[in-house]
Backbone as JSON Lines, residues from 0, in Angstrom:
{"i":0,"aa":"M","n":[141.94,66.33,25.87],"ca":[141.86,65.64,26.9],"c":[143.36,64.95,27.32]}
{"i":1,"aa":"P","n":[143.6,65.35,28.91],"ca":[144.96,65.15,29.03],"c":[145.43,63.58,28.72]}
{"i":2,"aa":"V","n":[144.98,63.25,29.17],"ca":[145.32,61.37,29.34],"c":[144.08,61.1,27.8]}
{"i":3,"aa":"A","n":[144.38,61.12,26.94],"ca":[143.3,60.88,25.74],"c":[143.57,59.57,25.09]}
{"i":4,"aa":"F","n":[144.73,58.58,25.38],"ca":[145.49,57.66,25.23],"c":[144.66,56.65,26.15]}
{"i":5,"aa":"L","n":[143.78,57.1,27.18],"ca":[143.51,56.18,27.78],"c":[142.1,56.23,27.95]}
{"i":6,"aa":"A","n":[141.17,56.83,26.85],"ca":[140.04,56.8,26.67],"c":[139.26,56.07,25.99]}
{"i":7,"aa":"E","n":[139.78,54.47,26.04],"ca":[139.31,53.39,25.6],"c":[139.28,52.73,26.93]}
{"i":8,"aa":"C","n":[138.07,52.46,27.35],"ca":[137.51,51.61,28.35],"c":[136.65,50.47,28.36]}
{"i":9,"aa":"G","n":[137.03,49.33,29.02],"ca":[137.0,48.2,28.94],"c":[136.59,47.98,27.63]}
{"i":10,"aa":"T","n":[136.4,46.66,27.82],"ca":[135.95,45.56,26.32],"c":[134.88,45.05,26.49]}
{"i":11,"aa":"A","n":[133.89,45.06,25.35],"ca":[132.31,44.76,25.62],"c":[131.68,43.14,26.33]}
{"i":12,"aa":"G","n":[130.8,43.43,27.13],"ca":[130.39,41.99,28.0],"c":[131.42,41.7,29.04]}
{"i":13,"aa":"S","n":[131.88,42.23,29.5],"ca":[132.86,41.78,30.55],"c":[132.49,42.5,31.76]}
{"i":14,"aa":"S","n":[132.67,42.17,32.8],"ca":[131.68,42.73,34.33],"c":[132.72,43.98,34.39]}
{"i":15,"aa":"L","n":[134.22,43.34,34.12],"ca":[135.15,44.12,34.84],"c":[134.94,45.11,33.88]}
{"i":16,"aa":"A","n":[134.65,45.19,32.54],"ca":[134.94,46.49,31.63],"c":[133.75,47.21,31.78]}
{"i":17,"aa":"L","n":[132.36,46.78,32.74],"ca":[131.19,47.72,32.97],"c":[131.78,48.29,34.18]}
{"i":18,"aa":"L","n":[132.83,47.84,35.12],"ca":[133.53,48.6,36.28],"c":[134.61,49.74,35.61]}
{"i":19,"aa":"E","n":[135.25,49.27,34.71],"ca":[135.85,50.13,34.06],"c":[135.25,51.44,33.27]}
{"i":20,"aa":"E","n":[134.17,51.19,32.68],"ca":[133.08,52.13,31.93],"c":[132.31,52.95,33.39]}
{"i":21,"aa":"A","n":[132.53,52.68,34.33],"ca":[131.37,53.16,35.06],"c":[132.61,54.41,35.92]}
{"i":22,"aa":"V","n":[133.64,54.1,35.85],"ca":[134.54,54.88,36.29],"c":[135.25,56.12,34.9]}
{"i":23,"aa":"C","n":[135.56,55.52,33.93],"ca":[135.36,56.66,32.95],"c":[134.03,57.34,32.52]}
{"i":24,"aa":"T","n":[133.4,56.94,33.13],"ca":[131.66,58.19,32.86],"c":[131.36,58.93,34.12]}
{"i":25,"aa":"A","n":[132.13,58.37,35.21],"ca":[132.09,59.12,36.54],"c":[132.05,60.39,36.37]}
{"i":26,"aa":"T","n":[130.72,60.75,36.98],"ca":[130.88,62.45,37.48],"c":[130.15,62.95,38.77]}
{"i":27,"aa":"G","n":[130.49,63.95,38.93],"ca":[129.86,64.32,40.26],"c":[130.69,63.87,41.25]}
{"i":28,"aa":"P","n":[130.0,64.1,42.83],"ca":[130.74,64.14,43.63],"c":[130.85,61.73,44.13]}
{"i":29,"aa":"T","n":[129.13,61.27,43.14],"ca":[129.38,59.48,43.24],"c":[130.24,59.28,42.49]}
{"i":30,"aa":"G","n":[130.78,60.1,40.94],"ca":[131.84,59.59,40.38],"c":[133.45,59.46,40.89]}
{"i":31,"aa":"L","n":[133.54,60.69,42.06],"ca":[134.27,60.32,42.79],"c":[134.74,59.46,43.49]}
{"i":32,"aa":"A","n":[133.16,58.65,44.35],"ca":[132.82,57.42,45.23],"c":[133.37,56.51,44.18]}
{"i":33,"aa":"I","n":[132.94,56.4,43.28],"ca":[133.45,55.02,42.15],"c":[134.95,55.01,42.19]}
{"i":34,"aa":"I","n":[135.22,56.46,41.73],"ca":[136.63,56.29,41.27],"c":[137.35,56.07,42.6]}
{"i":35,"aa":"A","n":[137.29,56.28,44.42],"ca":[137.78,55.6,45.28],"c":[137.4,54.0,45.06]}
{"i":36,"aa":"V","n":[136.27,53.36,45.05],"ca":[136.08,51.95,45.28],"c":[136.78,51.18,44.3]}
{"i":37,"aa":"Y","n":[137.08,51.34,43.17],"ca":[137.75,51.04,41.96],"c":[139.28,51.08,42.38]}
{"i":38,"aa":"S","n":[139.36,52.36,42.86],"ca":[140.97,52.15,43.31],"c":[141.39,51.0,44.11]}
{"i":39,"aa":"F","n":[140.24,51.63,45.57],"ca":[140.27,50.11,46.75],"c":[140.59,48.55,46.06]}
{"i":40,"aa":"L","n":[139.38,48.52,44.96],"ca":[139.58,46.94,44.76],"c":[140.72,46.75,43.63]}
{"i":41,"aa":"I","n":[141.19,47.86,42.81],"ca":[142.49,47.17,41.93],"c":[143.88,46.89,42.78]}
{"i":42,"aa":"A","n":[143.72,47.67,44.1],"ca":[144.89,47.53,45.02],"c":[144.89,46.27,45.45]}
{"i":43,"aa":"F","n":[143.99,45.22,45.82],"ca":[144.15,43.85,45.91],"c":[143.47,42.83,45.24]}
{"i":44,"aa":"V","n":[142.62,43.15,43.95],"ca":[142.04,42.1,44.03],"c":[141.88,41.82,42.33]}
{"i":45,"aa":"L","n":[141.5,43.14,41.91],"ca":[141.39,43.27,40.35],"c":[142.83,43.36,39.42]}
{"i":46,"aa":"P","n":[142.68,42.63,38.46],"ca":[143.85,43.15,37.6],"c":[143.26,44.2,36.59]}
{"i":47,"aa":"L","n":[143.3,45.36,36.71],"ca":[142.82,46.26,35.67],"c":[144.09,47.83,36.24]}
{"i":48,"aa":"P","n":[143.8,48.89,35.15],"ca":[144.72,49.35,34.97],"c":[144.3,50.95,36.02]}
{"i":49,"aa":"S","n":[144.75,51.22,36.74],"ca":[144.81,52.06,38.07],"c":[144.62,53.6,37.14]}
{"i":50,"aa":"E","n":[145.71,53.78,35.91],"ca":[145.69,55.05,35.03],"c":[144.08,55.28,34.82]}
{"i":51,"aa":"V","n":[143.52,54.57,34.44],"ca":[142.25,54.91,33.87],"c":[141.18,56.0,34.86]}
{"i":52,"aa":"V","n":[141.33,55.98,36.0],"ca":[140.65,57.0,36.59],"c":[141.15,57.92,36.32]}
{"i":53,"aa":"L","n":[142.21,58.94,35.46],"ca":[142.11,59.8,34.77],"c":[141.04,60.49,33.6]}
{"i":54,"aa":"V","n":[140.81,59.28,33.09],"ca":[139.86,59.39,32.07],"c":[139.04,60.33,32.25]}
{"i":55,"aa":"P","n":[137.83,60.51,33.24],"ca":[136.52,61.52,33.47],"c":[137.32,62.45,34.03]}
{"i":56,"aa":"A","n":[138.5,62.98,33.49],"ca":[139.41,64.53,34.13],"c":[138.46,65.61,33.58]}
{"i":57,"aa":"E","n":[138.19,65.58,32.6],"ca":[137.62,66.91,31.84],"c":[135.65,66.9,31.73]}
{"i":58,"aa":"T","n":[135.44,66.1,32.15],"ca":[133.7,66.21,32.36],"c":[133.59,65.01,33.84]}
{"i":59,"aa":"L","n":[134.23,65.64,35.02],"ca":[133.71,64.83,36.21],"c":[132.38,65.87,36.82]}
{"i":60,"aa":"R","n":[132.51,67.07,36.25],"ca":[131.29,68.1,36.91],"c":[131.06,68.44,38.24]}
{"i":61,"aa":"L","n":[132.44,68.71,38.47],"ca":[132.33,69.02,40.35],"c":[132.39,70.67,40.22]}
{"i":62,"aa":"G","n":[132.19,71.25,39.31],"ca":[132.59,72.61,39.42],"c":[133.77,73.32,39.69]}
{"i":63,"aa":"L","n":[134.66,72.37,39.38],"ca":[136.12,72.93,39.3],"c":[136.76,72.69,37.77]}
{"i":64,"aa":"S","n":[137.6,73.28,37.98],"ca":[138.81,73.54,36.37],"c":[139.25,71.62,36.1]}
{"i":65,"aa":"T","n":[139.72,71.89,34.92],"ca":[140.14,70.44,34.99],"c":[141.48,69.41,35.58]}
{"i":66,"aa":"Q","n":[142.41,70.81,36.07],"ca":[142.7,70.47,36.95],"c":[142.77,70.2,38.3]}
{"i":67,"aa":"G","n":[141.96,71.25,38.78],"ca":[141.08,70.89,40.07],"c":[140.24,69.96,39.95]}
{"i":68,"aa":"N","n":[139.5,68.91,39.0],"ca":[139.27,67.75,38.76],"c":[140.38,66.09,38.55]}
{"i":69,"aa":"I","n":[141.74,66.89,38.47],"ca":[142.59,66.28,38.44],"c":[142.78,65.85,39.72]}
{"i":70,"aa":"A","n":[143.1,66.97,40.56],"ca":[143.29,66.7,41.78],"c":[142.5,65.9,42.64]}
{"i":71,"aa":"A","n":[141.42,66.38,42.65],"ca":[140.16,65.63,43.08],"c":[140.42,64.26,42.96]}
{"i":72,"aa":"I","n":[140.43,63.71,41.8],"ca":[140.26,62.35,41.15],"c":[142.21,61.33,41.66]}
{"i":73,"aa":"I","n":[142.85,62.51,41.89],"ca":[144.07,61.61,42.57],"c":[143.9,61.47,43.8]}
{"i":74,"aa":"L","n":[143.41,62.57,44.37],"ca":[143.53,62.25,45.98],"c":[142.36,61.07,46.27]}
{"i":75,"aa":"F","n":[141.53,60.89,45.68],"ca":[140.8,60.01,45.81],"c":[140.46,58.81,45.32]}
{"i":76,"aa":"S","n":[141.51,58.78,44.61],"ca":[141.69,57.42,43.9],"c":[143.48,56.74,44.55]}
{"i":77,"aa":"A","n":[144.11,57.94,45.04],"ca":[145.36,57.22,46.07],"c":[144.57,56.98,47.37]}
{"i":78,"aa":"L","n":[143.58,57.86,47.75],"ca":[143.1,57.31,49.44],"c":[142.46,55.79,48.78]}
{"i":79,"aa":"G","n":[141.77,55.27,48.53],"ca":[141.03,54.49,47.87],"c":[142.24,53.22,47.7]}
{"i":80,"aa":"K","n":[143.53,53.64,46.94],"ca":[143.95,52.45,46.44],"c":[144.98,52.07,47.88]}
{"i":81,"aa":"A","n":[145.26,53.52,48.65],"ca":[146.14,53.42,50.21],"c":[145.13,52.15,51.02]}
{"i":82,"aa":"L","n":[143.69,52.26,51.32],"ca":[142.87,51.69,52.39],"c":[143.26,50.61,51.46]}
{"i":83,"aa":"G","n":[142.77,49.93,49.98],"ca":[142.97,49.14,49.55],"c":[144.2,48.19,49.92]}
{"i":84,"aa":"S","n":[145.45,48.76,49.81],"ca":[146.57,48.42,50.25],"c":[146.47,47.83,51.69]}
{"i":85,"aa":"L","n":[146.05,48.76,52.59],"ca":[146.03,48.42,53.87],"c":[145.03,46.9,53.92]}
{"i":86,"aa":"F","n":[144.35,46.56,53.54],"ca":[143.13,45.31,53.06],"c":[144.61,44.4,52.63]}
{"i":87,"aa":"A","n":[145.12,44.62,52.22],"ca":[146.31,43.6,51.19],"c":[146.79,43.21,52.19]}
{"i":88,"aa":"F","n":[147.73,44.29,52.92],"ca":[147.93,44.13,54.11],"c":[147.94,43.25,55.37]}
{"i":89,"aa":"H","n":[146.95,43.89,55.29],"ca":[146.55,42.81,56.93],"c":[146.47,41.72,55.83]}
{"i":90,"aa":"I","n":[145.76,40.83,55.05],"ca":[145.42,39.85,54.56],"c":[147.08,39.06,54.38]}
{"i":91,"aa":"G","n":[148.36,40.11,53.86],"ca":[149.29,39.67,53.98],"c":[149.58,39.44,55.29]}
{"i":92,"aa":"Q","n":[149.43,39.72,56.49],"ca":[149.63,39.77,57.71],"c":[149.24,38.21,57.97]}
{"i":93,"aa":"E","n":[147.92,37.93,58.19],"ca":[147.33,37.08,58.74],"c":[147.86,35.65,57.54]}
{"i":94,"aa":"A","n":[148.29,35.8,56.54],"ca":[149.43,35.04,55.92],"c":[150.52,34.12,56.33]}
{"i":95,"aa":"K","n":[151.07,35.35,56.61],"ca":[152.57,35.01,57.11],"c":[152.07,34.29,58.45]}
{"i":96,"aa":"E","n":[151.16,34.5,59.01],"ca":[150.79,33.53,60.39],"c":[150.76,32.32,59.88]}
{"i":97,"aa":"Y","n":[150.27,31.92,58.84],"ca":[149.36,30.5,57.93],"c":[150.76,30.21,57.41]}
{"i":98,"aa":"G","n":[152.03,29.89,57.85],"ca":[153.11,29.07,57.13],"c":[153.01,28.2,56.16]}
{"i":99,"aa":"P","n":[152.13,27.51,56.41],"ca":[151.53,26.48,54.84],"c":[150.9,27.02,54.1]}
{"i":100,"aa":"L","n":[150.47,27.77,53.89],"ca":[149.6,28.78,52.87],"c":[150.89,29.54,51.87]}
{"i":101,"aa":"V","n":[151.57,30.27,52.68],"ca":[153.25,30.95,52.5],"c":[154.11,29.92,51.59]}
{"i":102,"aa":"R","n":[154.2,28.48,52.15],"ca":[155.29,27.31,51.27],"c":[154.54,26.8,50.38]}
{"i":103,"aa":"R","n":[152.91,26.53,50.28],"ca":[152.13,26.48,49.6],"c":[152.52,27.47,47.85]}
{"i":104,"aa":"I","n":[152.35,28.79,48.15],"ca":[152.58,29.96,46.96],"c":[153.96,29.57,46.81]}
{"i":105,"aa":"K","n":[154.69,29.39,47.42],"ca":[156.2,29.74,46.99],"c":[156.74,28.12,46.07]}
{"i":106,"aa":"D","n":[156.04,27.04,46.29],"ca":[156.04,25.62,45.84],"c":[155.44,25.36,44.51]}
{"i":107,"aa":"S","n":[154.15,26.5,44.32],"ca":[153.51,26.52,43.11],"c":[154.24,26.92,42.04]}
{"i":108,"aa":"R","n":[153.7,26.43,40.97],"ca":[154.1,26.27,39.61],"c":[154.84,28.0,39.14]}
{"i":109,"aa":"F","n":[153.82,28.56,39.49],"ca":[153.95,29.83,39.14],"c":[155.01,30.75,39.51]}
{"i":110,"aa":"D","n":[155.01,30.33,41.36],"ca":[156.14,30.63,42.06],"c":[155.94,32.75,42.63]}
{"i":111,"aa":"I","n":[154.4,32.96,42.06],"ca":[154.49,34.63,42.59],"c":[155.23,35.05,43.55]}
{"i":112,"aa":"I","n":[154.99,34.82,44.59],"ca":[156.44,35.39,45.62],"c":[157.7,35.36,44.57]}
{"i":113,"aa":"E","n":[158.41,34.24,44.57],"ca":[159.63,34.71,43.93],"c":[159.9,35.29,43.03]}
{"i":114,"aa":"W","n":[158.91,35.62,42.09],"ca":[159.07,36.55,41.29],"c":[158.87,37.95,42.17]}
{"i":115,"aa":"S","n":[158.1,38.12,42.05],"ca":[157.42,39.54,43.01],"c":[159.0,40.18,43.52]}
{"i":116,"aa":"E","n":[158.93,38.99,44.3],"ca":[160.73,39.14,45.15],"c":[161.86,39.73,44.09]}
{"i":117,"aa":"R","n":[162.13,39.43,43.03],"ca":[163.5,39.3,42.35],"c":[162.53,41.43,41.97]}
{"i":118,"aa":"K","n":[161.49,41.55,41.77],"ca":[161.4,43.02,40.7],"c":[160.87,44.01,41.94]}
{"i":119,"aa":"T","n":[160.05,44.08,42.95],"ca":[159.61,44.89,43.7],"c":[160.54,44.66,45.23]}
{"i":120,"aa":"I","n":[160.21,43.6,45.09],"ca":[161.15,43.18,46.76],"c":[162.48,43.83,46.83]}
{"i":121,"aa":"K","n":[163.06,43.62,45.43],"ca":[164.26,43.99,45.4],"c":[164.31,45.21,45.99]}
{"i":122,"aa":"I","n":[163.78,46.29,45.47],"ca":[163.8,47.74,45.5],"c":[163.39,47.91,46.73]}
{"i":123,"aa":"A","n":[162.29,47.16,47.29],"ca":[162.12,47.82,48.52],"c":[162.62,47.57,49.69]}
{"i":124,"aa":"R","n":[163.68,46.56,49.69],"ca":[164.7,45.94,50.63],"c":[165.4,46.83,50.53]}
{"i":125,"aa":"K","n":[166.12,47.62,49.43],"ca":[167.01,48.17,49.19],"c":[166.74,49.48,49.9]}
{"i":126,"aa":"Y","n":[165.48,50.25,49.32],"ca":[164.91,51.35,49.46],"c":[164.02,51.66,50.88]}
{"i":127,"aa":"G","n":[163.6,50.57,51.39],"ca":[162.13,50.66,52.42],"c":[161.34,51.47,51.53]}
{"i":128,"aa":"Y","n":[160.39,51.97,51.9],"ca":[158.95,52.04,51.92],"c":[159.0,53.27,50.49]}
{"i":129,"aa":"V","n":[160.37,53.83,51.06],"ca":[160.51,55.02,49.8],"c":[160.38,54.42,48.48]}
{"i":130,"aa":"G","n":[161.16,52.58,48.59],"ca":[161.23,52.0,47.14],"c":[159.83,51.39,46.76]}
{"i":131,"aa":"L","n":[158.87,50.83,47.8],"ca":[157.61,51.03,47.28],"c":[156.78,52.12,47.05]}
{"i":132,"aa":"A","n":[156.82,52.87,47.25],"ca":[156.67,54.61,46.94],"c":[157.1,54.34,45.35]}
{"i":133,"aa":"L","n":[158.22,54.16,45.15],"ca":[159.03,54.6,43.8],"c":[158.18,53.23,42.96]}
{"i":134,"aa":"A","n":[158.31,52.14,43.32],"ca":[157.67,50.94,42.49],"c":[156.22,50.89,42.02]}
{"i":135,"aa":"L","n":[155.94,51.77,42.83],"ca":[154.2,51.71,42.35],"c":[153.93,53.04,41.84]}
{"i":136,"aa":"S","n":[154.61,53.65,41.27],"ca":[154.56,55.28,40.29],"c":[154.88,54.99,39.29]}
{"i":137,"aa":"V","n":[155.37,53.5,38.87],"ca":[155.47,53.45,37.7],"c":[154.28,52.77,36.68]}
{"i":138,"aa":"P","n":[153.92,53.39,35.9],"ca":[152.53,53.36,34.99],"c":[152.39,52.39,34.31]}
{"i":139,"aa":"F","n":[151.46,52.02,34.57],"ca":[150.96,50.68,33.45],"c":[151.75,49.1,33.84]}
{"i":140,"aa":"F","n":[151.97,49.42,34.84],"ca":[153.0,47.87,36.09],"c":[152.09,47.53,36.67]}
{"i":141,"aa":"P","n":[151.43,46.04,36.85],"ca":[150.29,45.46,37.48],"c":[150.96,45.63,39.57]}
{"i":142,"aa":"D","n":[150.19,46.34,39.94],"ca":[150.83,46.64,41.06],"c":[150.26,45.89,42.31]}
{"i":143,"aa":"T","n":[149.27,44.81,41.99],"ca":[148.55,44.1,43.14],"c":[149.78,42.97,43.25]}
{"i":144,"aa":"L","n":[150.14,42.61,42.42],"ca":[151.54,41.45,42.98],"c":[152.75,42.15,43.88]}
{"i":145,"aa":"S","n":[152.88,43.8,43.53],"ca":[154.05,44.35,44.5],"c":[153.6,44.41,45.97]}
{"i":146,"aa":"I","n":[151.95,44.97,45.96],"ca":[151.47,45.19,47.04],"c":[151.7,43.91,48.06]}
{"i":147,"aa":"Y","n":[151.3,42.65,47.22],"ca":[151.45,41.55,48.35],"c":[152.67,41.16,48.71]}
{"i":148,"aa":"A","n":[153.4,41.37,47.88],"ca":[154.66,40.79,48.18],"c":[155.13,41.82,49.14]}
{"i":149,"aa":"F","n":[155.13,42.77,49.02],"ca":[155.82,43.86,50.49],"c":[154.99,43.27,50.93]}
{"i":150,"aa":"T","n":[153.45,43.11,51.56],"ca":[153.09,42.47,52.9],"c":[153.73,41.83,53.23]}
{"i":151,"aa":"V","n":[154.29,40.97,52.95],"ca":[154.95,39.15,53.71],"c":[156.42,40.24,54.48]}
{"i":152,"aa":"L","n":[156.87,41.15,53.92],"ca":[157.72,41.55,54.05],"c":[157.86,42.18,55.51]}
{"i":153,"aa":"E","n":[156.83,43.29,55.66],"ca":[156.63,44.84,56.56],"c":[155.67,44.16,57.62]}
{"i":154,"aa":"E","n":[155.63,45.21,58.59],"ca":[154.72,45.3,59.48],"c":[154.02,46.4,59.99]}
{"i":155,"aa":"D","n":[154.34,47.87,59.19],"ca":[153.62,49.02,60.09],"c":[152.57,49.23,58.6]}
{"i":156,"aa":"Y","n":[152.07,49.14,59.4],"ca":[150.63,49.47,58.63],"c":[150.65,51.23,58.34]}
{"i":157,"aa":"V","n":[150.86,52.07,59.09],"ca":[151.19,53.86,58.74],"c":[151.98,54.16,57.99]}
{"i":158,"aa":"R","n":[153.05,53.27,57.67],"ca":[154.28,53.65,56.64],"c":[153.57,53.31,55.4]}
{"i":159,"aa":"F","n":[153.07,52.08,55.75],"ca":[152.89,50.85,54.45],"c":[151.42,52.03,54.04]}
{"i":160,"aa":"G","n":[150.77,52.25,54.35],"ca":[149.36,53.33,53.95],"c":[149.81,54.51,52.92]}
{"i":161,"aa":"A","n":[151.54,55.19,54.02],"ca":[151.4,56.33,53.23],"c":[152.23,55.89,52.06]}
{"i":162,"aa":"A","n":[152.79,54.88,51.97],"ca":[153.94,54.52,50.6],"c":[153.25,54.17,49.75]}
{"i":163,"aa":"T","n":[151.98,53.74,49.9],"ca":[150.86,53.3,48.59],"c":[150.11,54.24,48.31]}
{"i":164,"aa":"F","n":[150.11,55.46,49.17],"ca":[149.62,56.3,49.07],"c":[150.0,57.54,48.28]}
{"i":165,"aa":"V","n":[151.28,57.81,48.24],"ca":[152.24,58.19,47.74],"c":[152.37,57.94,46.48]}
{"i":166,"aa":"G","n":[152.59,56.8,46.18],"ca":[152.83,55.88,45.43],"c":[151.64,56.01,44.11]}
{"i":167,"aa":"S","n":[150.44,55.87,44.99],"ca":[149.71,56.15,43.88],"c":[148.88,57.07,43.28]}
{"i":168,"aa":"A","n":[149.45,58.54,44.09],"ca":[149.57,59.42,43.68],"c":[150.55,59.56,42.41]}
{"i":169,"aa":"G","n":[151.62,59.43,43.03],"ca":[152.35,59.37,42.28],"c":[152.35,58.81,40.59]}
{"i":170,"aa":"R","n":[151.94,57.6,41.07],"ca":[151.61,57.08,39.29],"c":[151.04,57.77,38.54]}
{"i":171,"aa":"L","n":[149.99,58.2,39.17],"ca":[149.18,59.52,38.35],"c":[149.59,60.62,37.75]}
{"i":172,"aa":"L","n":[150.66,61.15,38.47],"ca":[151.53,62.1,38.03],"c":[152.38,62.09,36.96]}
{"i":173,"aa":"V","n":[152.59,60.83,36.91],"ca":[154.04,60.01,36.16],"c":[152.86,60.07,34.69]}
{"i":174,"aa":"T","n":[151.78,59.3,35.19],"ca":[150.76,59.19,33.96],"c":[150.68,60.54,32.6]}
{"i":175,"aa":"L","n":[150.54,61.51,33.73],"ca":[149.61,62.91,33.29],"c":[151.11,63.38,32.56]}
{"i":176,"aa":"G","n":[152.46,63.26,33.22],"ca":[153.6,63.43,32.67],"c":[153.46,63.25,31.37]}
{"i":177,"aa":"L","n":[153.58,61.75,31.27],"ca":[153.8,61.16,29.65],"c":[152.84,61.03,28.89]}
{"i":178,"aa":"A","n":[151.73,61.36,29.48],"ca":[150.56,61.96,28.35],"c":[150.42,63.47,27.74]}
{"i":179,"aa":"G","n":[151.62,64.03,28.23],"ca":[151.61,65.71,27.92],"c":[150.73,66.29,28.73]}
{"i":180,"aa":"G","n":[150.16,65.78,29.97],"ca":[149.29,66.48,30.48],"c":[149.94,67.99,31.73]}
{"i":181,"aa":"T","n":[149.47,68.6,31.96],"ca":[150.12,70.0,32.8],"c":[149.63,69.87,33.91]}
{"i":182,"aa":"L","n":[151.2,69.3,34.84],"ca":[151.23,69.47,35.83],"c":[151.14,70.74,36.66]}
{"i":183,"aa":"A","n":[150.5,71.75,36.04],"ca":[150.45,72.81,36.76],"c":[149.84,73.22,38.06]}
{"i":184,"aa":"L","n":[148.73,72.04,38.6],"ca":[147.89,71.62,39.82],"c":[149.08,71.72,40.99]}
{"i":185,"aa":"L","n":[150.2,71.71,40.74],"ca":[151.57,71.54,41.99],"c":[151.92,72.66,42.07]}
């Protein structure tokens, strides 16, 4: 299995674990839909690893080779995450219009916006949408905060969606490279 180190899915009893398990055991076209929905949700609300979508690559049963399954998974996951990111982007745009919310978040004990700006936004400001795509390509780094932090600074839906699509696909390709998987599908 090209991503054997990801084979452990979820922890017993958790509703999030059930969602991860559904992804890990996904098969057929319905499995691709599950992967897309999971990726949509992790873009704006779920604190789960996006790399887990690669687990069913060998057992997806789409009538494709493992590399074909991986390509389909990457495509559906990246599309799902891009759509979820656009939803988060829309929420961020609305939050910008509601100044008291942003001020309250900045004044909170945890100061999520400041922390995110120091990490992702620093890259995004310097490198723009390419920076966002690169930041989202880092495996095992939670990207929900990065997505939301970037939404406060930018306004272009199309570029944002493209950057999150590329970053999401890049993240899965980097994960495969780290796992020693083949990138021959390119």
